[in-house]
TIFIBA-907538 format. One record per residue (C-alpha): residue in three letters; y, x, z. Coordinates in Angstrom, 3 decimals, m for minus. Last residue first. Layout:
REM TIFIBA-907538
rest=Ala v=Y u=X w=Z $
...
END
This chain:
REM TIFIBA-907538
rest=Ser v=m34.778 u=13.406 w=0.529 $
rest=Gly v=m31.082 u=13.397 w=1.866 $
rest=Thr v=m29.018 u=10.580 w=2.837 $
rest=Met v=m25.440 u=10.718 w=1.942 $
rest=Pro v=m23.378 u=8.357 w=4.175 $
rest=Pro v=m21.690 u=5.541 w=3.007 $
rest=Gln v=m18.355 u=5.670 w=1.255 $
rest=Glu v=m16.299 u=3.529 w=3.632 $
rest=Cys v=m13.877 u=0.629 w=2.830 $
rest=Ser v=m13.978 u=m0.726 w=6.125 $
rest=Val v=m12.500 u=m4.568 w=5.974 $
rest=Leu v=m11.394 u=m5.845 w=9.332 $
rest=Lys v=m12.009 u=m9.778 w=9.273 $
rest=Gly v=m13.910 u=m9.728 w=12.729 $
rest=Gln v=m11.204 u=m11.967 w=13.602 $
rest=Glu v=m9.543 u=m9.296 w=16.114 $
rest=Ala v=m10.000 u=m6.775 w=13.528 $
rest=Leu v=m7.786 u=m9.110 w=11.333 $
rest=Ala v=m5.005 u=m9.147 w=13.890 $
rest=Ala v=m5.190 u=m5.610 w=15.058 $
rest=Phe v=m4.734 u=m5.025 w=11.177 $
rest=Arg v=m1.673 u=m7.807 w=11.139 $
rest=Asp v=m0.215 u=m5.908 w=14.381 $
rest=Ser v=0.836 u=m2.782 w=12.241 $
rest=Val v=3.764 u=m4.840 w=10.831 $
rest=Asp v=5.966 u=m2.552 w=12.393 $
rest=Pro v=9.415 u=m3.255 w=10.258 $
rest=Leu v=11.029 u=m1.317 w=8.135 $
rest=Asn v=14.420 u=0.543 w=8.999 $
rest=Asn v=12.339 u=3.626 w=10.187 $
rest=Leu v=10.844 u=4.201 w=6.520 $
rest=Ser v=14.737 u=4.944 w=5.737 $
rest=Leu v=14.699 u=3.930 w=2.107 $
rest=Gly v=17.589 u=6.434 w=0.280 $
rest=Val v=16.040 u=5.986 w=m3.074 $
rest=Gln v=15.480 u=9.933 w=m2.785 $
rest=Glu v=13.663 u=9.391 w=0.161 $
rest=Leu v=11.213 u=6.644 w=m1.139 $
rest=Gln v=10.411 u=9.352 w=m3.838 $
rest=Lys v=9.892 u=11.785 w=m1.092 $
rest=Arg v=7.657 u=9.399 w=0.914 $
rest=Asn v=5.135 u=8.502 w=m1.588 $
rest=Leu v=3.337 u=6.152 w=0.131 $
rest=Ala v=m0.363 u=5.528 w=0.271 $
rest=Tyr v=m3.312 u=4.100 w=m1.744 $
rest=Phe v=m6.841 u=4.133 w=m1.188 $
rest=Val v=m9.145 u=3.739 w=m4.083 $
rest=Trp v=m12.741 u=3.225 w=m2.703 $
rest=Gln v=m16.061 u=4.008 w=m5.187 $
rest=Gly v=m16.412 u=7.325 w=m3.617 $
rest=Arg v=m12.654 u=8.233 w=m1.884 $
rest=Arg v=m10.531 u=7.966 w=m5.396 $
rest=Thr v=m6.367 u=8.918 w=m4.273 $
rest=Glu v=m3.783 u=6.522 w=m5.214 $
rest=Thr v=0.338 u=7.439 w=m4.519 $
rest=Val v=2.380 u=4.862 w=m4.272 $
rest=Leu v=6.469 u=4.611 w=m4.691 $
rest=Gly v=6.603 u=6.331 w=m8.174 $
rest=Ala v=7.526 u=2.756 w=m9.928 $
rest=Ser v=4.549 u=2.719 w=m11.135 $
rest=Lys v=2.834 u=2.905 w=m8.428 $
rest=Leu v=4.720 u=0.528 w=m6.711 $
rest=Arg v=3.947 u=m1.735 w=m9.753 $
rest=Ser v=0.330 u=m1.027 w=m9.884 $
rest=Leu v=0.287 u=m1.774 w=m5.940 $
rest=His v=1.345 u=m5.301 w=m7.177 $
rest=Lys v=m1.075 u=m6.019 w=m9.723 $
rest=Ser v=m3.917 u=m4.787 w=m7.726 $
rest=Ile v=m3.119 u=m7.285 w=m4.781 $
rest=Ala v=m2.881 u=m10.017 w=m7.097 $
rest=Pro v=m6.561 u=m8.610 w=m8.937 $
rest=Gln v=m7.500 u=m8.690 w=m5.296 $
rest=Ser v=m6.706 u=m12.619 w=m4.873 $
rest=Ile v=m4.239 u=m13.406 w=m2.186 $
rest=Asn v=m4.546 u=m13.953 w=1.557 $
rest=Phe v=m2.100 u=m11.705 w=2.292 $
rest=Ile v=m3.848 u=m9.450 w=4.955 $
rest=Pro v=m7.022 u=m10.617 w=3.486 $
rest=Val v=m6.603 u=m8.804 w=0.538 $
rest=Leu v=m4.723 u=m5.546 w=1.909 $
rest=Glu v=m8.223 u=m4.042 w=3.024 $
rest=Cys v=m9.993 u=m4.766 w=m0.424 $
rest=Val v=m7.007 u=m2.903 w=m2.115 $
rest=Cys v=m7.815 u=0.150 w=0.150 $
rest=Cys v=m5.182 u=1.126 w=2.446 $
rest=Asp v=m3.315 u=4.880 w=3.700 $
rest=Arg v=m1.555 u=4.106 w=7.148 $
rest=His v=1.294 u=3.014 w=9.034 $
rest=Asn v=3.710 u=3.660 w=6.139 $
rest=Leu v=1.261 u=2.037 w=3.746 $
rest=Leu v=1.495 u=m1.643 w=5.776 $
rest=Ala v=5.229 u=m1.230 w=5.668 $
rest=Ile v=4.976 u=m0.702 w=1.686 $
rest=Ile v=2.465 u=m3.337 w=1.445 $
rest=Thr v=5.137 u=m5.647 w=3.492 $
rest=Leu v=7.940 u=m4.561 w=0.405 $
rest=Arg v=5.331 u=m5.245 w=m2.134 $
rest=Thr v=4.928 u=m8.819 w=m0.557 $
rest=Ser v=8.669 u=m9.306 w=0.005 $
rest=Asp v=9.624 u=m8.150 w=m3.872 $
rest=Gly v=12.774 u=m6.685 w=m4.303 $
rest=Leu v=10.986 u=m3.164 w=m3.538 $
rest=Ala v=9.660 u=m2.683 w=m7.418 $
rest=Lys v=13.383 u=m4.163 w=m8.429 $
rest=Leu v=14.892 u=m0.914 w=m6.654 $
rest=Val v=12.594 u=1.441 w=m8.086 $
rest=Glu v=13.179 u=0.125 w=m11.465 $
rest=Ala v=16.703 u=0.130 w=m11.291 $
rest=Leu v=16.433 u=3.677 w=m9.868 $
rest=Arg v=14.655 u=4.644 w=m13.052 $
rest=Pro v=17.245 u=3.082 w=m15.483 $
rest=Leu v=20.489 u=4.835 w=m12.900 $
rest=Asp v=19.054 u=7.988 w=m13.322 $
rest=Leu v=17.000 u=9.614 w=m10.303 $
rest=Met v=18.298 u=12.336 w=m8.241 $
END
């Protein structure tokens, strides 16, 4: 159980529509910052600031893959605050729309070649 100050911090992080949409996107799959930039049409530093707020609230985790940092939901923390991920809208169509426009970013490390 979270204490009141911690719960307030988590709820404040969820109280922003951009951050809540990021949570809904991450419910679909893990994402890199550069994948979120064209979805929201805001700067990379702005997306990073939103992700930092979600991370400090314990709602997302980050994993480094090569030069990329991927974000994933901390489902346990979301369950502790009573957020049912089933109640989030399905926003996966945003990934499909970017793919149709040829703007879906791939943040994968190129395969290593032997010499």
